[in-house]
Chimera marker file (.cmm) of the C-alpha trace (Angstrom):
<marker_set name="trace">
<marker id="1" x="17.486" y="25.492" z="12.119" r="1" g="1" b="0" radius="0.5"/>
<marker id="2" x="15.255" y="22.626" z="10.985" r="1" g="1" b="0" radius="0.5"/>
<marker id="3" x="15.498" y="21.361" z="7.388" r="1" g="1" b="0" radius="0.5"/>
<marker id="4" x="18.632" y="23.215" z="6.759" r="1" g="1" b="0" radius="0.5"/>
<marker id="5" x="20.436" y="20.044" z="5.836" r="1" g="1" b="0" radius="0.5"/>
<marker id="6" x="22.620" y="20.243" z="9.006" r="1" g="1" b="0" radius="0.5"/>
<marker id="7" x="23.122" y="16.656" z="10.173" r="1" g="1" b="0" radius="0.5"/>
<marker id="8" x="22.859" y="17.930" z="13.791" r="1" g="1" b="0" radius="0.5"/>
<marker id="9" x="19.250" y="19.392" z="13.356" r="1" g="1" b="0" radius="0.5"/>
<marker id="10" x="17.424" y="16.102" z="13.818" r="1" g="1" b="0" radius="0.5"/>
<marker id="11" x="13.623" y="15.961" z="13.533" r="1" g="1" b="0" radius="0.5"/>
<marker id="12" x="10.936" y="17.568" z="15.453" r="1" g="1" b="0" radius="0.5"/>
<marker id="13" x="7.826" y="15.936" z="16.717" r="1" g="1" b="0" radius="0.5"/>
<marker id="14" x="5.382" y="15.332" z="19.769" r="1" g="1" b="0" radius="0.5"/>
<marker id="15" x="3.551" y="12.620" z="21.356" r="1" g="1" b="0" radius="0.5"/>
<marker id="16" x="-0.105" y="13.574" z="21.997" r="1" g="1" b="0" radius="0.5"/>
<marker id="17" x="-2.533" y="11.651" z="24.237" r="1" g="1" b="0" radius="0.5"/>
<marker id="18" x="-6.177" y="11.924" z="22.998" r="1" g="1" b="0" radius="0.5"/>
<marker id="19" x="-9.414" y="10.015" z="23.943" r="1" g="1" b="0" radius="0.5"/>
<marker id="20" x="-10.319" y="10.095" z="20.252" r="1" g="1" b="0" radius="0.5"/>
<marker id="21" x="-7.177" y="8.264" z="19.043" r="1" g="1" b="0" radius="0.5"/>
<marker id="22" x="-6.489" y="4.651" z="19.708" r="1" g="1" b="0" radius="0.5"/>
<marker id="23" x="-3.422" y="2.483" z="19.186" r="1" g="1" b="0" radius="0.5"/>
<marker id="24" x="-3.229" y="0.673" z="15.859" r="1" g="1" b="0" radius="0.5"/>
<marker id="25" x="-1.199" y="-1.749" z="13.848" r="1" g="1" b="0" radius="0.5"/>
<marker id="26" x="-2.970" y="-0.536" z="10.638" r="1" g="1" b="0" radius="0.5"/>
<marker id="27" x="-2.025" y="2.520" z="8.677" r="1" g="1" b="0" radius="0.5"/>
<marker id="28" x="1.224" y="4.489" z="8.750" r="1" g="1" b="0" radius="0.5"/>
<marker id="29" x="4.249" y="3.016" z="10.191" r="1" g="1" b="0" radius="0.5"/>
<marker id="30" x="6.702" y="5.542" z="11.846" r="1" g="1" b="0" radius="0.5"/>
<marker id="31" x="10.319" y="4.400" z="11.683" r="1" g="1" b="0" radius="0.5"/>
<marker id="32" x="12.719" y="5.480" z="14.348" r="1" g="1" b="0" radius="0.5"/>
<marker id="33" x="16.462" y="5.648" z="13.451" r="1" g="1" b="0" radius="0.5"/>
<marker id="34" x="18.929" y="3.556" z="15.605" r="1" g="1" b="0" radius="0.5"/>
<marker id="35" x="22.750" y="2.804" z="15.518" r="1" g="1" b="0" radius="0.5"/>
<marker id="36" x="21.850" y="-0.994" z="15.004" r="1" g="1" b="0" radius="0.5"/>
<marker id="37" x="18.318" y="-2.145" z="14.584" r="1" g="1" b="0" radius="0.5"/>
<marker id="38" x="19.267" y="-5.639" z="16.124" r="1" g="1" b="0" radius="0.5"/>
<marker id="39" x="19.935" y="-3.931" z="19.566" r="1" g="1" b="0" radius="0.5"/>
<marker id="40" x="16.551" y="-2.287" z="19.851" r="1" g="1" b="0" radius="0.5"/>
<marker id="41" x="14.715" y="-5.265" z="18.350" r="1" g="1" b="0" radius="0.5"/>
<marker id="42" x="16.298" y="-7.470" z="20.897" r="1" g="1" b="0" radius="0.5"/>
<marker id="43" x="14.625" y="-5.282" z="23.656" r="1" g="1" b="0" radius="0.5"/>
<marker id="44" x="11.105" y="-5.346" z="22.249" r="1" g="1" b="0" radius="0.5"/>
<marker id="45" x="9.702" y="-8.547" z="23.921" r="1" g="1" b="0" radius="0.5"/>
<marker id="46" x="11.219" y="-7.861" z="27.356" r="1" g="1" b="0" radius="0.5"/>
<marker id="47" x="9.416" y="-4.353" z="27.214" r="1" g="1" b="0" radius="0.5"/>
<marker id="48" x="6.062" y="-5.869" z="26.549" r="1" g="1" b="0" radius="0.5"/>
<marker id="49" x="5.940" y="-5.683" z="22.722" r="1" g="1" b="0" radius="0.5"/>
<marker id="50" x="5.827" y="-8.372" z="19.877" r="1" g="1" b="0" radius="0.5"/>
<marker id="51" x="8.609" y="-8.484" z="17.394" r="1" g="1" b="0" radius="0.5"/>
<marker id="52" x="7.071" y="-8.826" z="13.929" r="1" g="1" b="0" radius="0.5"/>
<marker id="53" x="10.214" y="-9.423" z="12.154" r="1" g="1" b="0" radius="0.5"/>
<marker id="54" x="14.009" y="-9.163" z="13.249" r="1" g="1" b="0" radius="0.5"/>
<marker id="55" x="16.763" y="-7.101" z="11.592" r="1" g="1" b="0" radius="0.5"/>
<marker id="56" x="16.560" y="-7.511" z="7.740" r="1" g="1" b="0" radius="0.5"/>
<marker id="57" x="18.432" y="-6.042" z="4.839" r="1" g="1" b="0" radius="0.5"/>
<marker id="58" x="16.905" y="-3.396" z="2.645" r="1" g="1" b="0" radius="0.5"/>
<marker id="59" x="19.926" y="-3.334" z="0.441" r="1" g="1" b="0" radius="0.5"/>
<marker id="60" x="21.943" y="-0.202" z="-0.045" r="1" g="1" b="0" radius="0.5"/>
<marker id="61" x="19.459" y="1.537" z="2.398" r="1" g="1" b="0" radius="0.5"/>
<marker id="62" x="20.480" y="-0.357" z="5.559" r="1" g="1" b="0" radius="0.5"/>
<marker id="63" x="18.234" y="-2.488" z="7.746" r="1" g="1" b="0" radius="0.5"/>
<marker id="64" x="14.679" y="-2.496" z="9.177" r="1" g="1" b="0" radius="0.5"/>
<marker id="65" x="12.677" y="-4.230" z="11.702" r="1" g="1" b="0" radius="0.5"/>
<marker id="66" x="9.075" y="-3.935" z="12.838" r="1" g="1" b="0" radius="0.5"/>
<marker id="67" x="7.313" y="-4.573" z="15.994" r="1" g="1" b="0" radius="0.5"/>
<marker id="68" x="3.941" y="-3.973" z="17.799" r="1" g="1" b="0" radius="0.5"/>
<marker id="69" x="4.406" y="-1.948" z="21.044" r="1" g="1" b="0" radius="0.5"/>
<marker id="70" x="2.896" y="-2.690" z="24.376" r="1" g="1" b="0" radius="0.5"/>
<marker id="71" x="-0.035" y="-0.481" z="23.391" r="1" g="1" b="0" radius="0.5"/>
<marker id="72" x="-0.783" y="-2.116" z="20.070" r="1" g="1" b="0" radius="0.5"/>
<marker id="73" x="1.031" y="0.367" z="17.638" r="1" g="1" b="0" radius="0.5"/>
<marker id="74" x="3.051" y="-0.986" z="14.686" r="1" g="1" b="0" radius="0.5"/>
<marker id="75" x="6.589" y="0.678" z="14.782" r="1" g="1" b="0" radius="0.5"/>
<marker id="76" x="9.594" y="0.387" z="12.547" r="1" g="1" b="0" radius="0.5"/>
<marker id="77" x="13.191" y="0.679" z="13.305" r="1" g="1" b="0" radius="0.5"/>
<marker id="78" x="15.993" y="1.694" z="10.651" r="1" g="1" b="0" radius="0.5"/>
<marker id="79" x="19.683" y="1.520" z="10.785" r="1" g="1" b="0" radius="0.5"/>
<marker id="80" x="22.584" y="1.900" z="8.241" r="1" g="1" b="0" radius="0.5"/>
<marker id="81" x="24.664" y="-0.954" z="9.841" r="1" g="1" b="0" radius="0.5"/>
<link id1="1" id2="2" r="1" g="1" b="0" radius="0.2"/>
<link id1="2" id2="3" r="1" g="1" b="0" radius="0.2"/>
<link id1="3" id2="4" r="1" g="1" b="0" radius="0.2"/>
<link id1="4" id2="5" r="1" g="1" b="0" radius="0.2"/>
<link id1="5" id2="6" r="1" g="1" b="0" radius="0.2"/>
<link id1="6" id2="7" r="1" g="1" b="0" radius="0.2"/>
<link id1="7" id2="8" r="1" g="1" b="0" radius="0.2"/>
<link id1="8" id2="9" r="1" g="1" b="0" radius="0.2"/>
<link id1="9" id2="10" r="1" g="1" b="0" radius="0.2"/>
<link id1="10" id2="11" r="1" g="1" b="0" radius="0.2"/>
<link id1="11" id2="12" r="1" g="1" b="0" radius="0.2"/>
<link id1="12" id2="13" r="1" g="1" b="0" radius="0.2"/>
<link id1="13" id2="14" r="1" g="1" b="0" radius="0.2"/>
<link id1="14" id2="15" r="1" g="1" b="0" radius="0.2"/>
<link id1="15" id2="16" r="1" g="1" b="0" radius="0.2"/>
<link id1="16" id2="17" r="1" g="1" b="0" radius="0.2"/>
<link id1="17" id2="18" r="1" g="1" b="0" radius="0.2"/>
<link id1="18" id2="19" r="1" g="1" b="0" radius="0.2"/>
<link id1="19" id2="20" r="1" g="1" b="0" radius="0.2"/>
<link id1="20" id2="21" r="1" g="1" b="0" radius="0.2"/>
<link id1="21" id2="22" r="1" g="1" b="0" radius="0.2"/>
<link id1="22" id2="23" r="1" g="1" b="0" radius="0.2"/>
<link id1="23" id2="24" r="1" g="1" b="0" radius="0.2"/>
<link id1="24" id2="25" r="1" g="1" b="0" radius="0.2"/>
<link id1="25" id2="26" r="1" g="1" b="0" radius="0.2"/>
<link id1="26" id2="27" r="1" g="1" b="0" radius="0.2"/>
<link id1="27" id2="28" r="1" g="1" b="0" radius="0.2"/>
<link id1="28" id2="29" r="1" g="1" b="0" radius="0.2"/>
<link id1="29" id2="30" r="1" g="1" b="0" radius="0.2"/>
<link id1="30" id2="31" r="1" g="1" b="0" radius="0.2"/>
<link id1="31" id2="32" r="1" g="1" b="0" radius="0.2"/>
<link id1="32" id2="33" r="1" g="1" b="0" radius="0.2"/>
<link id1="33" id2="34" r="1" g="1" b="0" radius="0.2"/>
<link id1="34" id2="35" r="1" g="1" b="0" radius="0.2"/>
<link id1="35" id2="36" r="1" g="1" b="0" radius="0.2"/>
<link id1="36" id2="37" r="1" g="1" b="0" radius="0.2"/>
<link id1="37" id2="38" r="1" g="1" b="0" radius="0.2"/>
<link id1="38" id2="39" r="1" g="1" b="0" radius="0.2"/>
<link id1="39" id2="40" r="1" g="1" b="0" radius="0.2"/>
<link id1="40" id2="41" r="1" g="1" b="0" radius="0.2"/>
<link id1="41" id2="42" r="1" g="1" b="0" radius="0.2"/>
<link id1="42" id2="43" r="1" g="1" b="0" radius="0.2"/>
<link id1="43" id2="44" r="1" g="1" b="0" radius="0.2"/>
<link id1="44" id2="45" r="1" g="1" b="0" radius="0.2"/>
<link id1="45" id2="46" r="1" g="1" b="0" radius="0.2"/>
<link id1="46" id2="47" r="1" g="1" b="0" radius="0.2"/>
<link id1="47" id2="48" r="1" g="1" b="0" radius="0.2"/>
<link id1="48" id2="49" r="1" g="1" b="0" radius="0.2"/>
<link id1="49" id2="50" r="1" g="1" b="0" radius="0.2"/>
<link id1="50" id2="51" r="1" g="1" b="0" radius="0.2"/>
<link id1="51" id2="52" r="1" g="1" b="0" radius="0.2"/>
<link id1="52" id2="53" r="1" g="1" b="0" radius="0.2"/>
<link id1="53" id2="54" r="1" g="1" b="0" radius="0.2"/>
<link id1="54" id2="55" r="1" g="1" b="0" radius="0.2"/>
<link id1="55" id2="56" r="1" g="1" b="0" radius="0.2"/>
<link id1="56" id2="57" r="1" g="1" b="0" radius="0.2"/>
<link id1="57" id2="58" r="1" g="1" b="0" radius="0.2"/>
<link id1="58" id2="59" r="1" g="1" b="0" radius="0.2"/>
<link id1="59" id2="60" r="1" g="1" b="0" radius="0.2"/>
<link id1="60" id2="61" r="1" g="1" b="0" radius="0.2"/>
<link id1="61" id2="62" r="1" g="1" b="0" radius="0.2"/>
<link id1="62" id2="63" r="1" g="1" b="0" radius="0.2"/>
<link id1="63" id2="64" r="1" g="1" b="0" radius="0.2"/>
<link id1="64" id2="65" r="1" g="1" b="0" radius="0.2"/>
<link id1="65" id2="66" r="1" g="1" b="0" radius="0.2"/>
<link id1="66" id2="67" r="1" g="1" b="0" radius="0.2"/>
<link id1="67" id2="68" r="1" g="1" b="0" radius="0.2"/>
<link id1="68" id2="69" r="1" g="1" b="0" radius="0.2"/>
<link id1="69" id2="70" r="1" g="1" b="0" radius="0.2"/>
<link id1="70" id2="71" r="1" g="1" b="0" radius="0.2"/>
<link id1="71" id2="72" r="1" g="1" b="0" radius="0.2"/>
<link id1="72" id2="73" r="1" g="1" b="0" radius="0.2"/>
<link id1="73" id2="74" r="1" g="1" b="0" radius="0.2"/>
<link id1="74" id2="75" r="1" g="1" b="0" radius="0.2"/>
<link id1="75" id2="76" r="1" g="1" b="0" radius="0.2"/>
<link id1="76" id2="77" r="1" g="1" b="0" radius="0.2"/>
<link id1="77" id2="78" r="1" g="1" b="0" radius="0.2"/>
<link id1="78" id2="79" r="1" g="1" b="0" radius="0.2"/>
<link id1="79" id2="80" r="1" g="1" b="0" radius="0.2"/>
<link id1="80" id2="81" r="1" g="1" b="0" radius="0.2"/>
</marker_set>
């Protein structure tokens, strides 16, 4: 059951292709959870993206990084270690 507080429930979502929507680096930034932001951030440029900033601390909340993907979307990464 989603939203029950169960750590195994995860989050639901979908990717939808639409001719009316275009990639953007402006607006909402979606953050993806990871084991260690540095690992995923290290893969960005070899996959055709552009790293905006490497792993940085956000204090007690963990670490983040952001990049522009190969289609022009700004995406965030988050980890606790």
